C-alpha positions as CSV (number, residue, x, y, z in Angstrom):
1,X,-0.1,-0.1,-0.1
2,X,1.4,3.3,-1.0
3,X,1.0,6.1,1.6
4,X,2.2,9.4,0.6
5,X,2.0,12.4,2.9
6,X,1.5,16.1,2.5
7,X,1.5,18.7,5.3
8,X,0.4,22.2,5.3
9,X,1.8,23.5,2.0
10,X,2.6,27.1,2.7
11,X,2.5,28.7,6.2
12,X,3.1,32.2,4.6
13,X,-0.1,31.8,2.7
14,X,-2.0,30.4,5.8
15,X,-0.8,33.5,7.6
16,X,-1.8,36.0,5.0
17,X,-5.3,34.4,5.0
18,X,-5.5,34.7,8.7
19,X,-4.4,38.4,8.5
20,X,-7.2,38.9,6.1
21,X,-9.9,37.1,8.3
22,X,-9.6,39.5,11.3
23,X,-8.4,43.0,10.1
24,X,-5.3,44.3,11.6
25,X,-4.7,42.3,14.8
26,X,-2.2,44.9,16.0
27,X,-5.1,47.5,16.2
28,X,-6.8,45.5,19.0
29,X,-3.7,46.0,21.1
30,X,-4.7,49.6,21.3
31,X,-8.3,48.9,21.5
32,X,-7.7,46.6,24.6
33,X,-5.4,49.2,26.2
34,X,-7.7,52.2,25.8
35,X,-10.8,50.1,26.9
36,X,-9.0,48.9,30.1
37,X,-7.7,52.5,30.9
38,X,-11.4,54.0,30.3
39,X,-13.1,51.5,32.3
40,X,-10.7,51.3,35.2
41,X,-11.0,55.2,35.5
42,X,-14.8,54.9,35.2
43,X,-15.0,52.3,38.0
44,X,-13.2,54.5,40.4
45,X,-15.6,57.4,39.6
46,X,-18.7,55.3,40.0
47,X,-17.6,53.5,43.1
48,X,-16.7,56.9,44.6
49,X,-20.1,58.6,44.0
50,X,-22.0,55.4,44.8
51,X,-20.4,55.5,48.2
52,X,-20.8,59.3,48.6
53,X,-24.6,59.2,47.8
54,X,-25.2,55.6,49.3
55,X,-26.5,54.3,45.9
56,X,-26.5,50.5,45.9
57,X,-27.1,50.8,42.1
58,X,-24.0,52.6,41.2
59,X,-22.0,50.5,43.7
60,X,-23.3,47.3,42.1
61,X,-22.7,48.7,38.7
62,X,-19.1,49.7,39.5
63,X,-18.5,46.1,40.7
64,X,-19.8,44.8,37.4
65,X,-17.7,47.2,35.5
66,X,-14.8,45.9,37.4
67,X,-15.7,42.4,35.9
68,X,-15.4,43.9,32.6
69,X,-11.9,45.2,33.2
70,X,-11.0,41.4,34.1
71,X,-13.0,40.3,30.9
72,X,-11.0,42.7,28.7
73,X,-7.6,41.8,30.3
74,X,-8.4,38.2,29.7
75,X,-9.3,38.7,25.9
76,X,-6.2,40.7,25.5
77,X,-4.0,38.2,27.2
78,X,-5.4,35.4,25.1
79,X,-5.2,37.5,21.8
80,X,-1.4,37.8,22.7
81,X,-1.1,34.1,23.7
82,X,-2.6,33.1,20.3
83,X,0.3,34.8,18.6
84,X,3.2,33.1,20.4
85,X,5.2,30.9,18.3
86,X,4.6,27.0,18.5
87,X,7.6,25.2,20.0
88,X,8.5,21.4,20.5
89,X,6.3,21.3,23.6
90,X,3.2,23.2,22.0
91,X,3.2,22.3,18.2
92,X,0.0,24.6,17.8
93,X,1.4,27.3,19.9
94,X,-1.3,28.9,22.4
95,X,-4.0,29.7,19.9
96,X,-6.7,27.8,21.9
97,X,-6.3,30.5,24.5
98,X,-8.7,32.7,22.4
99,X,-11.5,30.1,22.6
100,X,-10.9,29.7,26.4
101,X,-11.0,33.5,26.9
102,X,-14.2,33.6,24.7
103,X,-15.8,30.8,27.0
104,X,-14.6,32.3,30.3
105,X,-15.9,35.9,29.2
106,X,-19.4,34.3,28.7
107,X,-19.3,32.6,31.9
108,X,-18.1,36.0,33.6
109,X,-21.0,37.9,32.0
110,X,-23.6,35.3,33.0
111,X,-22.4,35.4,36.6
112,X,-22.3,39.3,36.5
113,X,-25.9,39.3,35.3
114,X,-26.9,36.7,37.8
115,X,-25.8,38.8,40.6
116,X,-27.2,42.0,39.0
117,X,-30.8,40.1,38.9
118,X,-30.3,38.8,42.3
119,X,-29.6,42.3,43.6
120,X,-32.5,43.7,41.6
121,X,-34.9,41.0,43.4
122,X,-33.7,42.0,46.8
123,X,-34.4,45.7,46.1
124,X,-37.9,45.1,44.7
125,X,-38.9,44.2,48.3
126,X,-37.4,47.3,49.6
127,X,-36.9,50.1,47.1
128,X,-34.7,52.9,48.5
129,X,-34.8,56.6,47.8
130,X,-31.6,58.1,46.3
131,X,-30.3,61.0,44.5
132,X,-31.5,60.9,40.9
133,X,-29.3,63.5,39.1
134,X,-26.2,62.1,40.5
135,X,-27.0,58.6,39.3
136,X,-28.2,60.0,35.8
137,X,-24.8,61.8,35.3
138,X,-22.6,59.1,36.4
139,X,-24.5,56.5,34.5
140,X,-24.5,58.7,31.5
141,X,-20.7,58.7,31.8
142,X,-20.9,54.9,31.7
143,X,-23.0,54.9,28.5
144,X,-20.2,56.9,26.7
145,X,-17.2,54.9,28.1
146,X,-18.9,51.5,27.4
147,X,-20.1,52.4,24.0
148,X,-16.7,53.9,23.0
149,X,-15.0,50.7,24.0
150,X,-17.5,48.5,22.4
151,X,-17.2,50.3,19.1
152,X,-13.4,49.6,19.3
153,X,-14.2,45.8,19.0
154,X,-17.2,46.0,16.7
155,X,-15.4,45.3,13.4
156,X,-13.4,42.3,14.7
157,X,-16.3,40.5,16.4
158,X,-17.7,39.0,13.1
159,X,-14.8,36.9,12.4
160,X,-13.3,36.5,16.0
161,X,-15.2,34.9,18.9
162,X,-12.7,36.2,21.4
163,X,-13.1,39.8,20.1
164,X,-16.9,39.3,20.0
165,X,-16.7,38.4,23.7
166,X,-15.3,41.7,24.5
167,X,-17.5,43.5,22.3
168,X,-20.6,41.9,24.0
169,X,-19.3,42.6,27.3
170,X,-19.1,46.4,26.6
171,X,-22.1,46.6,24.9
172,X,-23.9,44.8,27.7
173,X,-22.6,47.5,30.1
174,X,-24.0,50.4,27.9
175,X,-27.3,49.0,28.2
176,X,-27.1,48.5,31.8
177,X,-25.8,52.3,32.3
178,X,-28.7,53.2,29.9
179,X,-31.2,51.5,32.1
180,X,-29.9,53.1,35.2
181,X,-30.2,56.6,33.4
182,X,-33.8,55.8,32.5
183,X,-34.6,54.4,36.1
184,X,-33.1,57.6,37.5
185,X,-34.9,60.0,35.1
186,X,-38.4,58.3,35.9
187,X,-37.6,58.3,39.7
188,X,-37.0,62.1,39.5
189,X,-40.2,62.6,37.5
190,X,-42.6,60.0,39.2
191,X,-40.8,59.1,42.4
192,X,-40.9,55.2,41.1
193,X,-38.2,53.8,43.3
194,X,-39.3,50.2,42.3
195,X,-38.5,51.0,38.6
196,X,-34.7,50.7,39.0
197,X,-34.8,47.1,39.9
198,X,-37.5,46.3,37.4
199,X,-35.2,47.9,34.6
200,X,-32.3,45.9,36.0
201,X,-34.1,42.7,35.8
202,X,-35.1,43.4,32.0
203,X,-31.5,44.4,31.0
204,X,-30.1,41.3,32.7
205,X,-32.5,39.0,30.7
206,X,-31.6,40.7,27.4
207,X,-27.9,40.3,28.1
208,X,-28.2,36.7,29.2
209,X,-30.1,35.9,25.8
210,X,-27.2,37.6,23.8
211,X,-24.5,35.7,25.9
212,X,-26.0,32.3,25.5
213,X,-24.9,31.8,21.9
214,X,-21.3,33.1,22.8
215,X,-21.3,30.4,25.6
216,X,-22.5,27.8,23.3
217,X,-20.3,28.4,20.4
218,X,-17.0,28.7,22.7
219,X,-17.9,25.5,24.5
220,X,-18.6,23.8,21.1
221,X,-15.0,24.9,19.9
222,X,-13.4,23.9,23.2
223,X,-14.5,20.4,22.3
224,X,-13.1,20.5,18.8
225,X,-16.5,21.0,17.3
226,X,-16.7,21.9,13.7
227,X,-16.9,25.8,13.6
228,X,-20.3,27.2,12.6
229,X,-19.3,28.8,9.5
230,X,-17.8,25.5,8.0
231,X,-20.3,23.2,6.2
232,X,-18.8,19.6,6.6
233,X,-20.9,17.9,4.2
234,X,-20.1,20.5,1.6
235,X,-16.5,20.1,2.4
236,X,-16.4,16.2,2.1
237,X,-18.5,16.4,-1.2
238,X,-16.0,19.1,-2.6
239,X,-12.9,17.1,-1.8
240,X,-14.5,14.0,-3.2
241,X,-15.4,15.8,-6.4
242,X,-11.7,16.5,-7.0
243,X,-10.2,14.7,-10.1
244,X,-8.8,11.3,-9.3
245,X,-10.4,11.2,-5.8
246,X,-12.4,8.2,-5.2
247,X,-13.4,8.8,-1.7
248,X,-12.5,10.8,1.4
249,X,-11.7,9.2,4.6
250,X,-10.8,10.2,8.1
251,X,-11.9,13.9,7.7
252,X,-11.6,16.1,10.6
253,X,-12.2,19.7,10.7
254,X,-11.8,21.8,14.1
255,X,-10.9,25.4,15.4
256,X,-7.2,26.0,16.3
257,X,-8.2,29.5,17.7
258,X,-11.2,31.8,17.3
259,X,-10.0,32.7,13.8
260,X,-8.0,29.7,12.4
261,X,-9.6,26.4,11.2
262,X,-7.7,23.1,10.5
263,X,-8.5,20.3,8.5
264,X,-7.0,16.6,8.1
265,X,-8.2,14.1,5.5
266,X,-7.3,11.0,3.8
267,X,-7.7,11.1,0.0
268,X,-8.2,7.7,-1.6
269,X,-6.5,8.1,-5.1
270,X,-6.3,4.6,-6.8
271,X,-4.1,6.1,-9.5
272,X,-1.5,7.2,-7.2
273,X,0.0,10.6,-5.9
274,X,-1.1,13.3,-8.0
275,X,1.8,15.7,-7.3
276,X,2.3,18.9,-5.3
277,X,0.4,21.2,-7.6
278,X,-3.0,19.1,-7.2
279,X,-2.6,19.3,-3.3
280,X,-1.7,23.0,-3.4
281,X,-4.9,23.7,-5.4
282,X,-7.1,21.6,-3.0
283,X,-5.4,23.6,0.0
284,X,-6.0,26.9,-1.8
285,X,-9.7,25.7,-2.6
286,X,-10.4,25.0,1.1
287,X,-8.9,28.2,2.2
288,X,-11.1,30.3,-0.5
289,X,-14.3,28.4,-0.2
290,X,-14.6,27.4,3.4
291,X,-12.0,29.7,5.2
292,X,-10.0,26.5,6.3
293,X,-6.5,28.0,6.9
294,X,-4.3,24.8,7.9
295,X,-4.6,21.7,5.7
296,X,-3.0,18.5,6.2
297,X,-3.8,15.9,3.3
298,X,-2.7,12.4,3.0
299,X,-3.1,10.5,-0.3
300,X,-3.5,6.8,-0.2
301,X,-4.0,4.3,-3.2
302,X,-6.5,2.3,-1.1
303,X,-8.5,2.9,2.0
304,X,-6.5,2.5,5.2
305,X,-7.2,-1.0,6.7
306,X,-7.6,0.8,10.3
307,X,-9.7,3.8,10.2
308,X,-9.7,6.3,13.0
309,X,-12.8,4.8,14.4
310,X,-11.3,1.2,14.8
311,X,-12.7,1.1,18.5
312,X,-16.2,0.7,17.1
313,X,-16.9,-2.8,16.3
314,X,-19.0,-2.0,13.3
315,X,-15.9,-0.6,11.5
316,X,-13.8,-3.7,12.5
317,X,-16.4,-5.8,10.6
318,X,-16.4,-3.2,7.8
319,X,-12.7,-3.2,7.3
320,X,-12.2,-6.9,8.1
């Protein structure tokens, strides 16, 4: 049985695609630095005024904003870790850090919303009078800070789950601050102290709904699931339709990071190894059609006797 191996044909090409996939990664360093500085400053201001006027809403929001600083730091460290070069002990490098950070960010956000919801329930029982104008002013600053930070990550969130986690975190906070402003205004107008916790519960529900897909997708990728934008049956069909390919075996597609996708497959080619040009064309096709940046193909003249699923008795009978 003739086995021929072909590994990723051109790392330079792969990296250029990766660069195209999430625009100018270097710009996100600036975005993270600005976002962390703005939010740390805002936490200090909000906590100070919350303490001065004895506003539980402002103190709780300050604590929540502190979790955002942690979330941004986490996403930034993961983005930097993903760019570390592979070595003999970590042959893929640390790219998976970005998936882990997206997952942790989702969990952080859900915990923060849970605590916000719990606090809102507590306050429904005993609404407290407070200083409306101070709350409105401080929360309005929060809207500006959080919206500005969210916009820094807006264009990267489409292609990168880790950046999307950072964006969601900041957009969620802008909403929370908006709720606090509206609650404060209505409190000044009508004296409805109960409105603040009710608004908080509504906002928490909206944010949990938005965060759920981030949690589900990142967990899926952590367990080597096929990324959502890759249609696996279409990949299999496209590979099987290549000239000289009789069938495709042992096809695996998984996410190396929140922006890079890998594929390995056995191409059964009875006529023998077709040459490097064919393999290069297939790799290019996978990259352009499906966004798969790291391809490893193995050509065989007949199916391997022991497929990857040899532990399943059905396959033993099939191959024997």
